[in-house]
Phi, psi and omega in degrees: 000156186271332186259127175277131185295342181291334179296303181293326178294316179297319178295316182298310181293325179293317180293313180296319178296319179294319178296315178295321179296316179296317179295321178294322178289320182292327183253018183293336182266002180278096185291333179294321179289325181287340177296325182291338180247032177059034176082005181258134178278091186295322180297320179293314183293308183288332173297319178294317179298313180294322179295317179296317179298316179298318179292325176294321177296316179295320179295317180292327176293321179293319179295318180294323179291323179285331179285333182281337181294140176289142180283138177271146180255000000 
C-alpha cells in the first residue's frame, strides 16, 4: 500500500495537541478553571503530550519513507 498510517495519525495528534496547547496557554491565568483540576493546567500538559506524540509519529513516518527509497549510485 502507498500510505503509511503514521502520517494521518501524526497529523491528527499534532493538530489536536497544538490546539490544546494554545488553549492551555491562553487560559493559564484563569484560577477558577484551574481549581477544578487541582491547580494543574490539564490542557497545557496533555496538549504538550499529544503534540510530542504526533511529532514522533511524523518523524518515524519520514524515517521509514526515506529508508524505503532506493539508494542512488
